[in-house]
C-alpha positions as CSV (number, residue, x, y, z in Angstrom):
1,M,103.2,59.4,61.3
2,R,103.1,58.6,64.9
3,F,105.4,56.4,67.0
4,G,104.2,53.7,69.4
5,L,105.7,50.9,71.4
6,S,105.0,47.1,71.4
7,T,104.5,45.2,74.6
8,V,107.0,42.6,73.2
9,V,109.7,44.7,75.1
10,Y,109.1,42.3,78.0
11,E,108.1,39.2,76.1
12,P,111.4,37.2,76.4
13,E,111.4,37.2,80.2
14,F,107.7,36.6,80.5
15,R,107.7,33.7,78.1
16,E,110.3,32.1,80.4
17,L,108.1,32.8,83.4
18,A,105.2,31.2,81.6
19,L,107.0,27.9,81.6
20,A,107.1,27.9,85.4
21,T,103.5,28.9,86.3
22,R,100.0,27.7,85.9
23,N,98.5,31.1,86.6
24,L,98.8,32.5,83.1
25,E,96.1,35.1,83.6
26,K,98.0,36.7,86.5
27,L,101.2,36.5,84.5
28,Y,99.7,38.3,81.5
29,L,98.3,41.0,83.7
30,E,101.8,41.6,85.2
31,Y,103.2,41.6,81.6
32,I,100.7,44.2,80.4
33,D,101.1,46.3,83.6
34,I,104.9,46.6,83.3
35,A,104.7,47.3,79.6
36,T,102.1,50.0,79.9
37,K,104.0,51.7,82.7
38,F,107.2,51.7,80.7
39,A,105.5,53.0,77.5
40,S,103.7,55.7,79.5
41,K,106.9,56.8,81.2
42,L,108.5,57.4,77.8
43,G,105.5,59.4,76.7
44,F,104.0,56.9,74.1
45,K,100.3,57.3,73.4
46,I,100.1,54.3,71.0
47,L,100.5,50.7,72.3
48,E,100.7,47.5,70.3
49,V,99.4,44.6,72.4
50,S,101.1,41.3,71.8
51,G,99.3,38.0,72.5
52,L,102.4,36.5,74.3
53,F,100.9,33.0,74.3
54,D,99.9,30.9,71.3
55,N,96.3,30.7,72.6
56,P,95.3,34.1,74.0
57,H,91.7,33.5,73.0
58,Q,91.5,30.8,75.6
59,I,93.5,32.5,78.4
60,L,92.6,36.2,78.2
61,P,88.8,36.5,78.0
62,P,88.3,36.2,81.8
63,I,90.7,39.1,82.4
64,L,89.7,41.2,79.4
65,K,88.2,44.0,81.4
66,R,91.3,44.3,83.6
67,I,93.5,44.4,80.5
68,K,91.3,47.2,79.0
69,D,91.6,49.1,82.3
70,S,95.4,48.9,82.0
71,I,95.6,50.1,78.4
72,K,92.9,52.8,78.5
73,V,95.6,55.5,79.1
74,F,96.6,55.0,75.4
75,E,95.0,56.9,72.6
76,E,95.4,54.1,70.1
77,I,95.8,50.3,70.3
78,T,96.9,47.8,67.7
79,Y,96.9,44.1,68.2
80,H,99.5,41.5,67.1
81,T,97.9,38.1,66.7
82,P,99.9,34.9,67.7
83,I,102.6,33.8,65.3
84,R,101.1,30.3,65.3
85,F,97.6,29.0,65.3
86,K,95.9,25.7,65.2
87,S,92.9,26.6,63.1
88,V,91.3,29.5,61.2
89,K,88.5,29.4,63.8
90,A,91.1,30.0,66.6
91,M,92.7,32.8,64.7
92,K,89.3,34.5,64.2
93,E,88.8,34.3,68.0
94,C,92.2,36.0,68.5
95,I,91.2,38.7,66.0
96,M,88.0,39.3,67.9
97,L,90.0,39.6,71.1
98,G,92.0,42.4,69.5
99,K,88.8,44.1,68.5
100,K,87.4,43.9,72.0
101,L,90.6,45.5,73.3
102,G,89.9,48.5,71.0
103,A,92.3,47.7,68.2
104,K,91.4,48.8,64.7
105,K,94.6,47.4,63.0
106,I,95.3,43.7,63.4
107,V,98.8,42.4,62.6
108,I,98.9,38.9,61.1
109,H,101.8,36.7,60.2
110,P,100.7,35.1,57.0
111,H,102.7,31.9,57.3
112,F,102.8,29.5,60.2
113,L,105.2,26.6,60.4
114,A,104.9,23.4,62.4
115,L,107.2,24.7,65.1
116,T,105.4,22.8,67.8
117,P,103.2,19.6,67.6
118,G,99.8,20.3,66.3
119,F,100.6,23.4,64.3
120,K,100.5,23.4,60.5
121,E,101.4,25.6,57.6
122,S,98.6,28.0,56.6
123,K,97.2,27.9,53.1
124,P,96.6,31.1,51.0
125,E,92.9,30.5,51.1
126,E,93.0,30.4,54.9
127,I,94.9,33.7,55.0
128,L,92.3,35.2,52.6
129,E,89.5,34.0,54.9
130,L,91.2,36.0,57.7
131,I,91.4,39.1,55.5
132,K,87.7,38.9,54.7
133,F,86.9,38.3,58.3
134,C,88.8,41.4,59.4
135,K,87.0,43.5,56.8
136,K,83.6,42.1,58.0
137,Q,84.5,43.2,61.5
138,G,85.5,46.7,60.4
139,L,89.2,45.9,61.1
140,I,92.2,46.5,59.0
141,S,94.2,43.4,58.4
142,C,97.9,44.1,58.2
143,L,100.0,41.1,56.9
144,E,103.6,41.2,58.0
145,N,106.6,40.4,55.9
146,L,108.5,37.6,57.6
147,P,112.2,36.9,58.5
148,S,114.6,34.6,56.9
149,E,113.8,31.7,59.3
150,I,110.5,31.3,57.5
151,P,110.9,30.4,53.8
152,K,107.8,32.3,52.6
153,Y,106.2,35.7,52.5
154,N,109.5,37.5,52.9
155,R,109.6,39.6,49.7
156,P,107.3,42.3,48.4
157,E,106.0,40.4,45.4
158,E,104.8,37.6,47.6
159,F,102.1,39.9,49.0
160,D,100.6,41.0,45.6
161,F,97.8,38.5,45.7
162,F,96.6,39.4,49.2
163,V,96.9,43.1,48.6
164,K,94.7,42.8,45.5
165,K,92.2,40.9,47.7
166,G,92.0,43.8,50.2
167,A,94.8,43.2,52.7
168,C,97.1,46.0,53.9
169,L,100.7,45.5,55.1
170,T,102.8,45.8,58.2
171,V,106.4,46.4,57.0
172,D,108.9,45.0,59.5
173,T,112.3,46.6,58.8
174,G,114.3,44.0,60.7
175,H,112.6,41.1,58.9
176,A,113.4,42.7,55.6
177,A,117.0,43.0,56.6
178,T,117.4,39.3,57.4
179,I,116.8,38.5,53.8
180,N,118.9,41.4,52.5
181,V,115.8,43.3,51.2
182,D,115.6,47.1,51.5
183,P,112.3,47.7,53.4
184,V,111.8,50.8,51.2
185,A,111.0,48.2,48.4
186,F,107.7,47.5,50.2
187,L,106.8,51.2,50.3
188,D,107.7,51.6,46.6
189,R,105.5,48.6,45.6
190,F,102.5,49.1,47.8
191,G,102.4,52.8,48.8
192,K,99.3,53.6,50.8
193,K,98.5,49.9,51.3
194,V,101.2,50.0,54.0
195,K,99.2,50.8,57.1
196,H,101.6,49.8,59.8
197,V,105.3,49.5,60.5
198,H,107.4,47.5,62.9
199,L,110.7,49.4,63.3
200,Q,113.7,47.4,64.4
201,D,117.2,46.6,63.0
202,G,118.5,43.4,61.5
203,L,121.4,41.8,59.6
204,P,121.3,39.7,56.4
205,G,121.5,36.0,56.9
206,M,121.1,36.4,60.7
207,P,118.1,35.4,62.9
208,D,115.5,37.9,63.7
209,I,116.5,39.1,67.2
210,H,115.1,42.6,67.1
211,Y,118.4,44.7,67.2
212,A,118.3,48.2,68.4
213,L,118.4,50.8,65.6
214,G,122.0,51.3,64.5
215,D,123.1,47.8,65.5
216,G,122.2,46.3,62.1
217,E,122.1,47.3,58.5
218,V,118.7,48.9,58.1
219,D,118.9,52.4,56.8
220,Y,116.2,53.5,59.1
221,V,116.7,57.2,58.3
222,K,116.1,56.6,54.6
223,F,113.1,54.4,55.4
224,L,111.5,57.0,57.7
225,N,112.2,59.8,55.3
226,K,110.4,57.8,52.6
227,L,107.4,57.4,54.9
228,K,107.5,61.2,55.4
229,E,107.7,61.8,51.7
230,M,104.6,59.5,51.3
231,K,102.8,61.5,53.9
232,F,102.4,58.3,55.9
233,E,99.6,58.9,58.5
234,D,99.6,55.6,60.3
235,F,101.7,54.0,63.1
236,V,105.4,53.2,63.4
237,I,105.7,50.7,66.3
238,L,109.1,50.2,68.0
239,E,109.2,46.4,68.2
240,L,112.1,45.7,70.5
241,L,112.8,43.1,73.1
242,S,114.3,45.0,76.0
243,E,114.2,48.4,77.7
244,E,117.8,48.9,76.8
245,T,117.2,48.5,73.0
246,V,114.2,50.8,73.2
247,L,116.2,53.5,74.9
248,K,119.1,53.1,72.5
249,S,116.8,53.3,69.5
250,L,115.1,56.4,70.8
251,K,118.5,58.0,71.2
252,K,119.5,57.0,67.6
253,L,116.3,58.6,66.3
254,K,117.0,61.8,68.2
255,Q,120.6,61.9,67.0
256,A,119.3,61.5,63.4
257,S,116.9,64.5,64.0
258,I,113.9,62.3,63.4
259,N,110.7,63.9,64.7
260,I,109.3,61.3,67.1
261,N,105.6,62.2,67.2
262,L,104.2,60.3,70.1
């Protein structure tokens, strides 16, 4: 298995900046630039690109080439689609954006609540349509288990239907912790269908705030050893929200004698 870093490390501050500017294209380029420099400095060769906005398919196409120039230093790219979408059509455009950036794995949240006006809850058949669309495009759809704030698609058994229909999984360790589920349960149930991991810590009954490893209750050593036992050949992405939590987590992995293959 190989470790990578998500651009969400700078997402909180850039989401705030987005509220105060109309030039979202320039802001996104700054976001990608600072994230790629930090990831490169630490030696990561795998980058997960986050959409940052709810409608990247409308904002990013004019600057796509410049984004690709920024991320070309990485050997592998994965793409995290927005956590909310207004239509299946819009989500397909976001998936195609990920493909154009060079991603082969597309992370999809399978449930979207009406958190803002105009957004709705997705239906199973809509999620299935996205899975089929990814397959048609030669992409691997990786549905992600969700945190306790969202009352659906939190537990392993809730993914059985989609896995049988061809989906793979992104196991988010912190999300599992928020509902007091051992993330190893996803590995035991789905095995090789787990194609992607978001590594972070979490606490039962608490919001998903992307704790540094060691600051929550995830037994990340047990989880990573299980991946090793499974001969997991895909990506473990550190999905943390600050430089501090990334550095602290890397230190914890080193202390646990985890081989961080970048």
